C-alpha positions as CSV (number, residue, x, y, z in Angstrom):
1,M,4.2,-25.8,-11.9
2,P,6.1,-22.5,-11.3
3,A,4.2,-19.8,-9.5
4,F,3.3,-16.7,-11.6
5,L,4.0,-14.7,-8.4
6,G,5.3,-16.0,-5.2
7,A,3.1,-16.4,-2.1
8,C,3.0,-13.4,0.2
9,S,4.7,-14.1,3.5
10,T,4.1,-12.3,6.7
11,S,4.5,-13.3,10.4
12,G,1.7,-13.1,13.0
13,S,3.9,-13.7,16.0
14,A,4.3,-10.0,17.0
15,T,4.7,-8.8,20.5
16,P,1.7,-6.6,21.5
17,V,2.3,-2.9,22.3
18,A,1.3,-2.1,25.8
19,D,-0.5,1.1,27.0
20,A,2.0,3.0,29.1
21,G,-0.4,5.6,30.3
22,L,1.4,8.8,29.4
23,D,0.2,12.2,30.3
24,A,-2.3,13.9,27.9
25,A,0.3,16.6,26.9
26,V,2.5,16.0,23.9
27,T,5.9,17.6,24.3
28,G,6.4,20.2,21.6
29,L,3.3,19.3,19.7
30,T,-0.3,20.6,20.0
31,L,-3.3,18.7,18.8
32,S,-6.0,20.9,17.2
33,L,-8.8,18.5,18.3
34,P,-9.8,16.9,21.6
35,C,-10.0,13.5,19.9
36,A,-12.9,12.4,22.2
37,D,-14.8,10.2,19.8
38,T,-15.0,6.4,20.3
39,I,-12.8,4.1,18.3
40,D,-15.8,2.3,17.0
41,S,-17.3,5.5,15.6
42,V,-14.2,6.0,13.4
43,Y,-15.2,2.9,11.4
44,G,-19.0,3.6,11.2
45,D,-21.4,5.9,9.4
46,P,-19.7,9.3,9.0
47,G,-22.9,11.3,8.7
48,A,-22.9,14.3,6.4
49,L,-19.5,14.8,4.9
50,P,-17.6,18.0,5.3
51,A,-16.8,19.9,2.1
52,T,-13.1,20.1,2.5
53,A,-10.7,17.3,1.5
54,G,-8.7,16.2,4.5
55,A,-11.2,17.5,7.1
56,I,-11.3,15.2,10.1
57,I,-14.8,13.7,10.8
58,R,-13.9,11.6,13.9
59,C,-10.9,11.4,16.1
60,A,-10.3,8.9,18.9
61,H,-7.4,8.5,21.3
62,D,-6.3,4.9,21.3
63,K,-3.3,4.5,23.6
64,D,0.0,6.0,24.7
65,V,3.2,4.0,24.5
66,D,6.5,5.1,26.1
67,R,9.8,4.9,24.2
68,A,11.1,1.8,25.9
69,A,7.9,-0.2,25.4
70,L,7.7,0.8,21.8
71,E,11.2,-0.1,21.0
72,S,11.1,-3.3,22.9
73,A,8.1,-4.5,21.0
74,E,9.7,-3.8,17.6
75,R,13.0,-5.5,18.4
76,A,11.1,-8.6,19.7
77,R,9.3,-9.3,16.4
78,V,10.3,-12.1,14.1
79,Q,10.8,-9.5,11.4
80,A,12.6,-7.3,13.9
81,Y,13.7,-3.7,13.8
82,V,17.5,-3.6,13.9
83,G,18.2,0.2,13.7
84,A,19.3,2.8,16.1
85,P,17.7,3.2,19.5
86,F,14.3,5.0,19.5
87,T,14.2,8.6,20.7
88,S,10.4,8.9,21.1
89,G,7.4,7.1,22.4
90,A,4.0,7.5,20.7
91,R,0.5,8.7,21.2
92,I,-1.8,6.7,19.0
93,F,-5.1,7.9,17.5
94,R,-7.6,6.7,15.0
95,V,-9.2,9.2,12.7
96,L,-11.9,9.3,10.0
97,Y,-11.3,12.0,7.4
98,R,-12.9,13.3,4.1
99,T,-11.4,12.3,0.8
100,E,-12.5,11.7,-2.8
101,R,-12.9,8.5,-4.7
102,G,-10.9,7.6,-7.8
103,N,-13.8,7.4,-10.2
104,D,-15.0,9.6,-13.0
105,A,-17.7,11.2,-10.8
106,K,-15.1,12.1,-8.1
107,T,-17.5,10.8,-5.5
108,P,-17.0,12.2,-2.0
109,G,-15.5,9.6,0.3
110,Y,-14.0,9.0,3.6
111,S,-11.1,6.9,5.0
112,S,-10.1,5.7,8.5
113,A,-6.5,5.9,9.5
114,L,-4.0,5.2,12.3
115,V,-2.1,8.3,13.5
116,L,1.1,8.2,15.5
117,V,2.2,11.3,17.3
118,P,5.8,11.4,18.7
119,D,6.1,12.5,22.3
120,T,9.6,13.7,21.5
121,P,9.5,15.2,18.0
122,R,12.6,15.0,15.8
123,A,12.4,18.6,14.8
124,P,10.2,21.7,15.6
125,S,8.6,21.4,12.2
126,L,8.0,17.8,10.9
127,P,7.2,16.6,7.4
128,A,3.9,14.9,6.8
129,I,4.7,11.2,6.6
130,V,2.0,9.1,5.0
131,V,2.4,5.3,4.9
132,G,0.7,2.9,2.4
133,H,-0.2,-0.5,3.7
134,A,0.5,-3.8,2.1
135,T,-2.1,-6.4,1.0
136,F,-4.4,-7.5,3.8
137,G,-7.5,-8.3,1.8
138,Q,-10.4,-6.0,0.8
139,A,-13.1,-7.1,3.3
140,K,-14.3,-5.2,6.4
141,K,-12.5,-7.6,8.7
142,C,-9.3,-7.0,6.9
143,T,-9.3,-3.3,7.7
144,P,-5.6,-2.7,8.4
145,S,-5.8,-0.1,11.2
146,Q,-8.2,-2.3,13.2
147,D,-5.6,-4.2,15.1
148,T,-3.8,-5.6,12.0
149,F,-0.8,-3.3,12.0
150,P,0.4,-4.2,15.5
151,K,0.1,-7.9,14.7
152,D,1.8,-7.9,11.3
153,D,5.6,-7.8,11.6
154,A,6.4,-6.1,8.3
155,S,3.8,-3.4,8.7
156,A,4.7,-2.7,12.3
157,A,8.4,-2.6,11.3
158,M,7.6,0.1,8.7
159,I,5.3,2.2,10.9
160,F,6.5,2.2,14.5
161,P,10.2,2.9,13.9
162,L,9.1,6.2,12.1
163,V,7.4,7.5,15.2
164,G,10.1,6.0,17.4
165,A,12.5,8.3,15.4
166,G,10.4,11.3,16.3
167,Y,8.3,11.6,13.1
168,A,4.5,12.2,12.9
169,V,2.9,9.5,10.9
170,I,-0.5,8.8,9.4
171,V,-1.4,5.3,7.9
172,P,-4.7,5.4,6.0
173,D,-6.8,2.3,5.4
174,Y,-7.9,3.9,2.1
175,A,-11.5,4.8,1.3
176,G,-13.9,1.9,1.3
177,Y,-12.9,0.1,4.5
178,A,-14.6,2.3,7.0
179,N,-18.4,1.8,7.0
180,Y,-17.8,-1.1,4.6
181,G,-20.6,-1.9,2.2
182,A,-22.7,1.2,2.8
183,A,-24.5,2.9,0.0
184,G,-22.2,5.2,-2.0
185,N,-19.1,3.6,-0.4
186,P,-17.6,1.2,-2.9
187,P,-14.8,-1.0,-1.7
188,S,-11.2,0.3,-1.9
189,G,-9.9,-0.2,-5.4
190,Y,-7.0,-2.7,-5.2
191,A,-4.0,-1.0,-6.8
192,A,-6.4,1.6,-8.3
193,S,-3.9,4.4,-8.5
194,D,-6.4,7.4,-8.4
195,D,-8.4,5.9,-5.6
196,V,-5.6,5.0,-3.2
197,A,-3.5,8.1,-4.0
198,K,-6.4,10.4,-3.1
199,S,-6.8,8.6,0.2
200,M,-3.1,9.1,0.9
201,L,-2.9,12.7,-0.1
202,D,-6.0,13.6,1.9
203,A,-4.4,11.7,4.8
204,A,-1.5,14.1,4.7
205,R,-4.0,17.0,4.8
206,A,-5.7,15.4,7.8
207,L,-2.4,15.0,9.6
208,R,-1.7,18.7,9.1
209,V,-5.2,19.6,10.4
210,L,-4.6,17.5,13.5
211,L,-1.0,18.7,14.1
212,P,-0.5,22.3,12.9
213,Q,3.3,21.8,13.5
214,V,3.4,19.4,10.5
215,S,4.7,21.3,7.4
216,S,3.8,21.0,3.8
217,K,6.7,18.7,3.1
218,L,5.3,15.3,2.1
219,V,7.1,12.0,2.6
220,I,5.4,8.9,1.2
221,V,6.3,5.4,2.4
222,G,4.9,2.0,1.4
223,H,5.5,-1.7,1.3
224,S,4.4,-4.2,-1.4
225,Q,0.9,-3.1,-2.5
226,G,1.7,-0.1,-0.4
227,G,4.8,0.5,-2.5
228,H,2.5,0.7,-5.5
229,T,0.4,3.1,-3.5
230,A,3.4,5.2,-2.6
231,L,4.5,5.5,-6.2
232,S,1.0,6.2,-7.4
233,T,0.7,8.9,-4.7
234,A,3.9,10.5,-5.8
235,A,2.6,10.5,-9.4
236,K,-0.7,12.2,-8.5
237,A,0.5,14.6,-5.8
238,A,1.2,17.7,-7.8
239,A,-2.2,17.6,-9.6
240,Y,-4.4,16.6,-6.6
241,A,-2.6,18.3,-3.7
242,P,-0.5,21.1,-5.1
243,E,-0.1,22.8,-1.7
244,L,2.0,19.8,-0.6
245,S,5.7,19.7,-1.5
246,L,6.9,16.2,-2.3
247,S,10.2,15.7,-0.4
248,A,10.7,12.0,-0.8
249,T,9.2,8.6,-1.6
250,V,10.2,5.3,-0.1
251,A,9.0,2.0,-1.5
252,Y,9.9,-1.4,0.0
253,S,9.4,-4.3,-2.4
254,P,6.9,-2.3,-4.5
255,L,4.3,-4.0,-6.7
256,W,5.3,-1.8,-9.6
257,F,5.1,-4.3,-12.5
258,S,2.2,-3.9,-15.0
259,E,-1.3,-4.3,-13.6
260,A,-2.1,-6.2,-16.9
261,T,-0.4,-9.1,-15.1
262,W,-3.7,-10.1,-13.5
263,A,-5.3,-10.6,-17.0
264,A,-2.2,-12.0,-18.5
265,L,-2.4,-14.8,-16.0
266,L,-5.5,-16.0,-17.9
267,F,-3.5,-16.3,-21.1
268,V,-1.1,-18.8,-19.4
269,S,-3.7,-20.2,-17.0
270,A,-3.2,-23.9,-18.0
271,S,0.4,-23.8,-16.8
272,H,-0.4,-21.9,-13.6
273,P,-3.0,-23.8,-11.5
274,I,-4.6,-21.9,-8.6
275,A,-3.0,-24.3,-6.1
276,D,0.4,-23.0,-7.1
277,N,-0.7,-19.4,-7.5
278,T,-3.0,-18.6,-4.7
279,F,-1.6,-15.0,-4.2
280,A,-1.7,-14.0,-7.9
281,T,-5.2,-15.5,-8.3
282,S,-6.5,-13.7,-5.2
283,V,-5.1,-10.4,-6.3
284,G,-6.7,-10.9,-9.7
285,L,-10.1,-11.3,-8.0
286,W,-9.5,-8.3,-5.6
287,Y,-8.3,-6.1,-8.5
288,H,-11.1,-6.9,-11.0
289,Y,-14.0,-7.0,-8.5
290,S,-13.0,-3.8,-6.7
291,H,-12.5,-1.9,-10.0
292,G,-15.9,-2.9,-11.3
293,E,-17.6,-1.8,-8.1
294,L,-15.7,1.5,-8.0
295,L,-15.7,2.5,-11.7
296,D,-18.8,0.8,-13.1
297,G,-21.2,0.9,-10.2
298,P,-22.7,-1.3,-7.5
299,G,-23.1,-4.9,-8.6
300,H,-20.7,-4.6,-11.5
301,G,-17.7,-6.0,-9.7
302,L,-19.0,-9.4,-10.7
303,D,-19.2,-8.6,-14.4
304,P,-15.8,-10.1,-15.3
305,F,-16.5,-13.4,-13.6
306,A,-18.2,-16.7,-14.6
307,A,-21.9,-16.7,-13.7
308,S,-21.5,-20.0,-11.8
309,K,-18.8,-18.5,-9.7
310,R,-20.2,-15.1,-8.9
311,A,-21.8,-15.9,-5.5
312,D,-18.6,-17.6,-4.3
313,I,-16.4,-14.7,-5.5
314,K,-18.6,-12.2,-3.8
315,A,-18.3,-14.2,-0.6
316,F,-14.6,-14.4,-1.1
317,F,-14.2,-10.7,-1.5
318,D,-16.4,-9.8,1.4
319,N,-15.0,-12.3,3.9
320,V,-11.5,-13.5,3.1
321,C,-8.2,-11.8,4.2
322,L,-4.7,-12.5,3.0
323,A,-4.0,-14.6,6.1
324,D,-6.6,-17.2,5.0
325,N,-6.8,-16.6,1.3
326,G,-4.9,-19.7,0.2
327,D,-7.4,-22.4,1.1
328,A,-10.3,-20.2,0.3
329,V,-9.2,-19.4,-3.3
330,K,-8.3,-23.0,-4.0
331,K,-12.0,-24.0,-3.4
332,L,-13.1,-21.7,-6.3
333,G,-11.6,-23.6,-9.2
334,T,-8.6,-25.4,-10.6
335,F,-7.2,-22.8,-13.0
336,P,-7.5,-19.0,-12.8
337,I,-9.4,-18.9,-16.1
338,D,-12.1,-21.1,-14.5
339,L,-13.2,-18.1,-12.4
340,Y,-13.8,-15.7,-15.2
341,D,-16.6,-15.1,-17.7
342,P,-15.4,-16.7,-21.0
343,A,-16.3,-13.6,-23.0
344,F,-14.3,-11.4,-20.6
345,A,-11.3,-13.7,-20.6
346,S,-11.4,-14.0,-24.4
347,S,-11.5,-10.3,-24.7
348,V,-8.7,-9.3,-22.4
349,K,-6.2,-12.1,-22.0
350,A,-4.2,-11.9,-25.3
351,P,-4.0,-8.0,-25.4
352,A,-3.0,-8.0,-21.7
353,A,-0.3,-10.8,-22.2
354,T,1.1,-9.8,-25.5
355,G,0.2,-6.1,-26.1
356,S,-1.9,-7.0,-29.1
357,D,-4.6,-4.6,-30.3
358,C,-8.2,-4.8,-28.8
359,A,-9.6,-4.7,-32.4
360,G,-12.5,-2.4,-31.5
361,D,-13.6,-4.5,-28.5
362,P,-15.0,-2.0,-25.9
363,V,-14.6,-4.4,-22.9
364,C,-11.0,-5.0,-23.9
365,A,-10.3,-1.3,-24.4
366,T,-11.8,-0.4,-21.1
367,W,-9.8,-2.8,-19.1
368,I,-6.5,-2.4,-20.9
369,A,-6.8,1.3,-20.2
370,R,-7.4,0.6,-16.5
371,Y,-4.3,-1.6,-16.3
372,A,-2.2,1.1,-17.8
373,A,-3.7,3.9,-15.6
374,D,-2.8,1.9,-12.5
375,R,0.9,2.3,-13.2
376,P,1.2,6.0,-13.9
377,H,4.4,7.6,-15.1
378,L,6.3,9.7,-12.6
379,T,7.0,13.1,-14.1
380,G,7.8,16.6,-12.8
381,A,8.3,16.7,-9.0
382,A,7.5,13.0,-8.7
383,A,10.5,12.2,-10.9
384,S,12.9,14.8,-9.5
385,A,12.2,14.2,-5.7
386,P,14.5,11.6,-4.1
387,L,13.1,8.1,-4.5
388,L,14.4,5.1,-2.5
389,V,13.4,1.5,-3.4
390,L,14.5,-1.3,-1.1
391,Y,14.4,-5.0,-2.1
392,G,15.5,-8.3,-0.5
393,M,17.3,-10.8,-2.6
394,A,15.3,-13.6,-0.9
395,D,12.0,-12.1,-1.8
396,D,9.7,-14.9,-3.1
397,T,6.5,-12.8,-3.3
398,I,7.6,-10.2,-5.8
399,T,10.3,-12.2,-7.4
400,P,13.5,-10.6,-8.8
401,D,12.2,-10.8,-12.4
402,R,9.0,-9.0,-11.5
403,A,10.8,-6.5,-9.3
404,T,13.1,-5.8,-12.2
405,C,10.1,-4.7,-14.3
406,G,9.5,-2.0,-11.8
407,F,13.1,-0.9,-11.6
408,E,13.2,-0.6,-15.4
409,R,10.0,1.4,-15.5
410,L,11.3,3.9,-12.8
411,R,14.6,4.3,-14.8
412,A,12.6,4.9,-18.0
413,D,10.8,7.7,-16.2
414,M,14.2,9.2,-15.3
415,T,13.4,9.3,-11.7
416,N,15.8,10.4,-8.9
417,L,16.2,6.8,-8.0
418,S,18.3,4.9,-5.5
419,I,17.9,1.1,-5.2
420,C,19.1,-0.7,-2.1
421,V,19.3,-4.5,-2.5
422,V,20.0,-6.6,0.6
423,P,21.2,-10.2,0.5
424,G,19.2,-12.7,2.5
425,Q,16.2,-10.5,3.2
426,T,12.6,-11.7,2.3
427,H,9.6,-9.7,1.2
428,A,8.7,-9.0,4.8
429,G,12.2,-9.1,6.3
430,I,13.5,-6.2,4.2
431,V,11.3,-3.8,6.2
432,G,12.6,-4.3,9.7
433,N,16.1,-4.8,8.4
434,Q,16.1,-1.4,6.6
435,S,13.6,0.8,8.5
436,G,16.4,2.3,10.6
437,Y,18.2,3.2,7.4
438,V,15.0,4.7,6.0
439,N,14.6,6.9,9.1
440,D,18.1,8.4,8.5
441,W,17.5,8.7,4.8
442,I,14.3,10.7,5.4
443,A,16.1,12.9,7.9
444,N,18.7,13.7,5.2
445,V,16.4,14.5,2.3
446,A,13.5,16.1,4.3
447,L,15.2,17.8,7.3
448,G,18.8,18.4,6.1
449,G,20.4,15.8,8.4
450,P,23.6,13.9,7.5
451,A,23.3,11.4,4.7
452,P,23.5,7.7,5.7
453,A,26.1,5.5,4.0
454,K,25.2,4.5,0.5
455,C,23.7,1.0,0.2
456,M,26.3,-1.5,-0.9
457,L,24.3,-3.3,-3.6
458,D,21.7,-2.3,-6.2
459,D,19.7,-4.3,-8.7
460,K,22.8,-5.3,-10.6
461,A,23.3,-7.8,-7.8
462,L,20.2,-9.7,-8.9
463,K,21.4,-12.8,-10.9
464,D,19.6,-15.8,-12.2
465,D,20.6,-19.4,-11.5
466,A,23.1,-19.2,-14.4
467,G,24.7,-16.1,-13.0
468,A,23.3,-13.8,-15.6
469,Q,21.6,-10.5,-14.8
470,V,17.9,-10.9,-14.1
471,T,15.6,-9.5,-16.7
472,C,12.0,-8.4,-16.5
473,A,9.4,-11.2,-16.4
474,T,6.9,-11.6,-19.2
475,P,4.0,-11.8,-19.8
476,P,2.8,-9.0,-19.8
477,P,5.1,-6.7,-21.7
478,N,6.6,-4.0,-19.5
479,D,4.8,-1.1,-21.1
C-alpha cells in the first residue's frame, strides 16, 4: 500500500567534531556570563525560575572548535556541506533558559539549547539566529542538543555552517526535554505552534542576554518539523516578542501541511497499514499524546488512545526516538486506527479528513481547533519579511504533493516567498546542499550583503508521473 507520508531519512555516519582547545577569549564578542555550570546541570532541575522570559538559568561551556576542524567535519558527512569555505570556528555552549508553555495557563517553563558563538564574527552587530530542529522523538533520550546534532547529518549541515559563516546561533530543544517528566513540565508539544514558538522566541532573547552584540534582528531557520517550528515562530513573533524585528525566515522541507493529517489517517486507515506508514503513525502518536499532556493536563495524553494500548503507547512516547521508531511502532498494531479509542476516532476522523462539521461533539471541536491552530496564518511582519523555502525533488519524507499543500498555504497568506527546488536532493540532502546558499541569502536580507543568484527552479518544476503539475494531497482539505 502507498505510504500516507514517506519514511524520514537521516544519516548517522557523521564525523565527530573535535575539541581544538581555543583560548577563552572570543574575538570581537563578549559573553555576559562566565558559563561555569556543568553540562549535566543544564538538563536537570532548574530550581526557582526567574521572572523574565529569556533569562539564562544555567550556562556551560562545551568545547571550542577551530575553523579548519569545523569545516572538515561538515564536508566529510554523507549529507555534506558544499558551500563556500568557512570563515570562523566556534565556541560551543549549552544553556538552560526561562520560557513560557503554549497552554491556556501560560505555565512558566524552561528549555535547554545549544549555542554556537563564532570566533570570527561576520559583522560587528549580528542578527539573532534561532534554529528549529527536525523530528528526533519526544523522549528524554531523544533530546536533540545532547549529542544528537553532531551525529545527525541534516541537522549538523543546517547548524554548523551558520557559525562557520560567522553568525551567532542558538538551537533550542524546546521546553519539555530538559528535566523530562518532572512535575509541572509537560513534554514538548509536537508541532504545537504556541509551545515551540515561545521556546524559539525566548531562545532569541537568551542569545541576546549571553551576547550583548547580538541585535534585535531575528532570523529563524528550521528543517522538516523544524520548518513547521520556524514558520510558527514567524507567525507568533510580533505578539509574543515585539522587541524583536523579524528579518527573515528559512524553512527547509517544512512540515506545513494541515495538522489534521494525523487524524485524517484514521479515516483511511484500512488502506494505510502501520508497516507501510511508520513515520506518519509515530507522528500521530507524538502529536496527540503531547498535546493531551500539555493542554489537558498530566495523564490526559492517553485519552485519545485505546485502553488496551495505553501502557504500550506511554512506553513508546517515553522511550522511542525516530532512529528506532519503525520496529517499535509496528509492534503496537496493524492499522493506525487500532491504536486509538474508538469513540475518539469516530469523533475526529471524518471532520479531519473531509472538513465536515463536528455536529456539536465537544471532543471533535476541541481537536479540530487544535489542528487548525497548529498551522497559523502568517500576517503582518511574518508575511512581509523575506521567506525562503528549500525543497529537494527526491524528498520521499514530505512528498511533493504534501509539500505543495504548504506552498499553496504560504501563497494564500501572500507571504514574501521565494521557493528553491533542487533536483536530486532528498529530505536530508537538501540541507547540506543549500546551507551555503542560505548563509549568503541571510547576509543579504539581514546584513545588507550582495544577493546570491536566484535559485533556478521553484515548485512549478514538481511534476507527477504523467508530467502534470503536482497538486496538494488530500485528505485532509488544505484549509
